[in-house]
C-alpha positions as CSV (number, residue, x, y, z in Angstrom):
1,M,-9.8,6.6,37.5
2,G,-12.6,6.9,34.8
3,D,-12.2,6.6,31.2
4,R,-12.7,10.2,30.7
5,D,-9.8,11.1,33.0
6,M,-7.5,8.6,31.6
7,F,-7.7,10.2,28.1
8,D,-7.7,13.8,29.4
9,V,-5.2,16.1,27.7
10,T,-6.6,19.4,29.1
11,G,-3.8,21.9,30.0
12,K,-1.0,19.4,28.8
13,V,1.8,21.0,26.8
14,Y,2.6,19.2,23.5
15,V,5.6,19.9,21.4
16,I,4.9,18.8,17.8
17,T,7.6,18.9,15.3
18,G,6.6,19.2,11.7
19,G,3.5,20.6,13.1
20,G,2.7,22.5,9.8
21,G,2.3,19.3,8.0
22,A,-0.8,17.4,7.0
23,L,-0.5,14.6,9.4
24,C,0.9,16.4,12.4
25,G,-1.2,19.5,11.9
26,E,-4.4,17.3,12.3
27,M,-2.9,16.0,15.4
28,A,-2.2,19.4,16.7
29,Q,-5.7,20.6,15.8
30,A,-7.5,17.7,17.5
31,L,-5.4,18.0,20.6
32,A,-5.9,21.8,20.9
33,E,-9.7,21.2,20.5
34,R,-9.5,18.9,23.5
35,G,-7.7,21.6,25.7
36,A,-4.1,20.9,25.2
37,R,-1.6,23.7,24.6
38,I,0.3,23.2,21.4
39,A,3.9,24.3,20.5
40,L,4.1,23.9,16.7
41,V,7.8,23.4,15.6
42,D,8.5,23.5,11.9
43,L,11.0,24.6,9.5
44,S,8.2,26.4,7.6
45,Q,6.9,29.2,9.7
46,E,4.3,29.9,7.1
47,A,2.9,26.4,7.2
48,A,2.9,26.4,10.9
49,E,1.2,29.8,11.2
50,E,-1.6,28.6,8.8
51,R,-2.2,25.6,11.0
52,A,-2.0,27.8,14.1
53,A,-4.5,30.3,12.7
54,S,-7.0,27.3,12.3
55,I,-6.4,26.2,15.9
56,R,-6.9,29.7,17.2
57,A,-10.1,30.2,15.2
58,A,-11.5,27.0,17.0
59,G,-10.5,28.5,20.3
60,G,-7.3,26.6,21.0
61,T,-4.1,27.5,22.5
62,V,-1.0,27.4,20.3
63,A,2.4,29.0,19.7
64,V,4.7,28.7,16.7
65,Y,8.5,28.2,16.5
66,A,10.4,28.3,13.3
67,C,13.1,25.9,13.9
68,S,15.2,23.1,12.1
69,V,15.1,19.7,13.7
70,L,18.6,19.2,12.6
71,D,19.9,22.3,14.4
72,Q,20.5,21.5,18.1
73,D,21.1,25.2,18.9
74,E,17.8,26.3,17.4
75,L,16.2,23.4,19.2
76,T,17.7,24.3,22.5
77,A,16.6,27.9,22.1
78,T,13.0,26.8,21.2
79,A,12.9,24.5,24.2
80,R,13.8,27.4,26.5
81,S,11.1,29.6,25.0
82,I,8.5,27.0,25.3
83,E,9.6,26.4,29.0
84,R,9.4,30.1,29.7
85,E,5.8,30.3,28.3
86,W,4.2,27.1,29.5
87,G,6.8,25.0,31.5
88,V,8.3,21.6,30.8
89,P,6.4,19.8,27.9
90,D,4.3,16.9,28.9
91,A,4.6,15.2,25.3
92,L,6.8,15.4,22.4
93,I,5.5,14.3,19.0
94,N,8.4,13.9,16.6
95,G,6.7,14.4,13.3
96,A,9.2,16.1,11.2
97,G,10.3,14.0,8.4
98,G,9.3,12.8,4.9
99,N,10.7,11.6,1.7
100,H,12.3,13.3,-1.3
101,P,13.1,12.1,-4.9
102,S,16.8,12.7,-4.4
103,G,16.9,9.7,-1.8
104,S,14.5,7.4,-4.1
105,T,15.3,5.3,-7.1
106,T,12.9,5.2,-10.1
107,A,13.6,1.5,-10.7
108,S,12.1,-1.0,-8.2
109,F,14.7,-3.6,-9.3
110,V,18.2,-3.8,-10.7
111,T,17.9,-5.8,-13.9
112,P,20.6,-7.3,-16.3
113,G,21.9,-4.5,-18.5
114,F,21.1,-1.8,-15.9
115,A,24.3,0.2,-16.6
116,D,23.0,1.0,-20.0
117,A,19.4,1.9,-18.8
118,S,20.1,5.6,-18.5
119,S,16.4,6.6,-18.0
120,E,16.2,4.6,-14.6
121,T,17.6,5.5,-11.5
122,T,19.0,2.5,-9.5
123,F,20.8,2.5,-6.1
124,Y,24.1,2.9,-7.9
125,D,22.9,6.4,-9.3
126,L,21.7,7.8,-5.9
127,S,24.0,10.6,-4.6
128,V,25.4,10.4,-1.2
129,E,24.0,13.7,-0.6
130,G,20.4,12.7,-1.5
131,F,20.5,9.6,0.6
132,E,21.8,11.6,3.6
133,R,19.2,14.3,3.1
134,V,16.3,11.9,3.7
135,F,18.1,9.7,6.1
136,D,19.2,12.7,8.3
137,L,15.8,14.4,8.2
138,N,14.0,11.3,9.5
139,F,16.4,9.7,11.9
140,L,18.6,12.6,13.1
141,G,15.4,14.8,13.0
142,T,13.9,12.4,15.7
143,V,17.1,12.0,17.8
144,L,18.1,15.6,18.1
145,P,14.6,17.0,19.2
146,T,14.2,14.0,21.7
147,R,17.6,14.8,23.2
148,V,16.7,18.5,23.8
149,F,12.9,18.2,24.8
150,T,13.1,15.1,26.8
151,K,15.9,16.3,29.3
152,A,13.6,18.3,31.4
153,M,10.9,15.6,31.3
154,A,13.5,13.2,32.6
155,A,14.5,15.6,35.4
156,R,11.0,16.2,36.3
157,G,10.1,12.4,36.2
158,S,7.4,12.2,33.7
159,G,6.6,12.6,30.0
160,T,5.8,11.0,26.8
161,V,7.4,10.7,23.3
162,V,5.6,9.7,20.2
163,N,7.9,9.2,17.1
164,M,6.7,8.7,13.6
165,S,8.1,5.5,12.0
166,S,6.4,3.8,9.0
167,M,5.2,0.7,7.4
168,S,8.4,0.8,5.5
169,A,10.2,0.1,8.8
170,I,8.6,-3.3,9.0
171,T,8.7,-4.4,5.3
172,P,10.9,-2.0,3.2
173,L,9.2,-0.7,0.3
174,T,10.8,-0.6,-3.2
175,K,12.5,2.6,-4.5
176,V,12.6,4.4,-1.0
177,G,15.8,3.0,0.4
178,A,17.0,6.0,2.4
179,Y,13.5,6.6,3.7
180,S,13.1,2.9,4.8
181,A,16.4,2.7,6.3
182,A,15.7,5.9,8.5
183,K,12.3,4.9,9.6
184,A,13.7,1.4,10.7
185,A,16.4,3.3,12.7
186,V,13.5,5.3,14.2
187,A,11.8,2.1,15.3
188,N,14.8,0.7,16.8
189,F,15.7,3.9,18.5
190,T,12.3,4.1,19.9
191,S,12.8,0.6,21.6
192,W,16.3,1.6,22.8
193,L,15.2,4.9,24.4
194,A,12.2,3.4,26.0
195,V,14.3,1.1,28.1
196,H,17.0,4.0,28.7
197,L,14.3,6.4,30.0
198,A,12.0,4.0,31.8
199,P,13.6,4.6,35.3
200,V,12.9,8.3,35.0
201,G,9.3,8.0,33.9
202,V,9.5,9.0,30.4
203,R,7.7,6.7,28.0
204,V,8.6,6.4,24.3
205,N,6.7,4.8,21.6
206,A,6.2,5.0,17.9
207,L,3.4,5.0,15.2
208,A,3.8,3.1,12.0
209,P,1.4,4.6,9.8
210,G,0.5,3.0,6.5
211,F,-0.5,5.0,3.4
212,F,-1.8,8.5,3.9
213,M,-2.1,10.8,0.8
214,T,0.4,13.5,1.9
215,E,2.4,15.6,-0.5
216,Q,5.5,13.5,0.2
217,L,3.7,10.4,-1.0
218,R,2.0,12.0,-4.0
219,F,5.1,12.1,-6.3
220,L,5.1,8.3,-6.3
221,H,1.3,7.6,-6.3
222,I,-0.3,10.1,-8.6
223,D,0.6,10.4,-12.3
224,R,1.6,14.0,-12.9
225,E,0.2,14.1,-16.4
226,T,-3.1,12.3,-15.9
227,G,-3.7,12.6,-12.2
228,D,-4.7,8.9,-12.0
229,Y,-3.3,6.4,-9.6
230,T,0.2,5.1,-10.6
231,P,0.8,1.3,-10.7
232,R,2.5,1.5,-7.4
233,A,-0.5,3.2,-5.8
234,K,-2.8,0.5,-7.3
235,A,-0.5,-2.2,-5.8
236,V,-0.6,-0.5,-2.3
237,L,-4.4,-0.3,-2.4
238,A,-4.6,-4.0,-3.6
239,H,-2.5,-5.0,-0.5
240,T,-4.6,-2.9,2.0
241,P,-7.5,-4.9,3.3
242,M,-9.5,-1.8,4.0
243,A,-8.8,-0.9,0.3
244,R,-8.2,2.8,0.8
245,Y,-5.8,5.5,2.0
246,G,-5.8,6.6,5.7
247,E,-7.2,9.9,6.7
248,P,-5.1,12.2,9.0
249,A,-7.6,12.2,11.7
250,E,-7.3,8.5,12.1
251,L,-3.9,8.8,13.8
252,V,-5.4,11.2,16.5
253,G,-6.8,8.4,18.7
254,A,-3.6,6.6,18.9
255,V,-1.7,9.8,19.8
256,I,-4.2,10.6,22.5
257,W,-3.9,7.0,24.0
258,L,-0.1,7.1,23.9
259,T,0.2,10.4,25.5
260,T,-2.2,10.1,28.4
261,D,-2.6,7.9,31.4
262,A,-4.7,5.5,29.3
263,S,-1.3,3.8,28.2
264,S,0.6,4.4,31.5
265,F,2.1,0.8,31.2
266,V,3.0,1.0,27.5
267,T,6.5,1.9,26.3
268,G,8.8,0.7,23.5
269,I,6.1,-0.2,21.0
270,L,5.7,0.3,17.4
271,L,2.0,0.7,16.6
272,P,0.8,0.1,13.0
273,I,-2.1,2.2,11.7
274,D,-2.4,0.9,8.3
275,G,-5.8,-0.5,7.4
276,G,-4.4,-4.0,7.7
277,Y,-1.5,-3.6,5.3
278,S,1.1,-5.1,7.7
279,S,-1.2,-8.3,8.2
280,F,-1.9,-9.1,4.7
281,T,0.3,-11.3,2.4
282,I,-1.8,-12.9,-0.3
């Protein structure tokens, strides 16, 4: 098999949750341009339709499904619609997720006298609802779509899954406790499910992106008043050997590799795409 065939996505059906977002929208665009058929699944139909319009303008094949990744009934109905339209998906990209201030602290550390520091939010100030909101979106928002969309893949005997974990799964970042916990759970779930589904030909892997300037990251990395990088952003860049943020297009190559025959003997891995962040200490 030549290299060209190994990476071929022509005619393959990709289900992409969070497909209206910056990172997964870029993946969808690139895959469609290479001949894949794209099912964009997103809670925001408006965001997904905007991306779909761009894909169609470039000659790609795409359909939009407004759906919550935390609602199994909606997911099941979406899966049936996709199968009626195009058949059993070849690949699932679990891209729905993200962070939210309600699951994050404003303080990096708990310091003496913290009880009197009302201006800072510590772990003890987070609401259970805020923590759950972030954790459930990232973890259960991966588990439930995987349950629904891989069942037919397993019955057929082939398919691939790419989950979105994070650098924070490897080394938890300060402030984002709920997000870090959820992404670590995604990484663990990826390994577990890869073993569980190996006998039925479904491969499961995960990406661990470094720092990409998405809207979810912006509230911690850009000062709202000045528009400058925050001290946290400067620390991140100082610990990234390539000294910059990633571009969404820089995730595409890994996605193509993990969802084609080019990686036919690869399952259960967590792949960092981080400009060297996870390799650097001091």
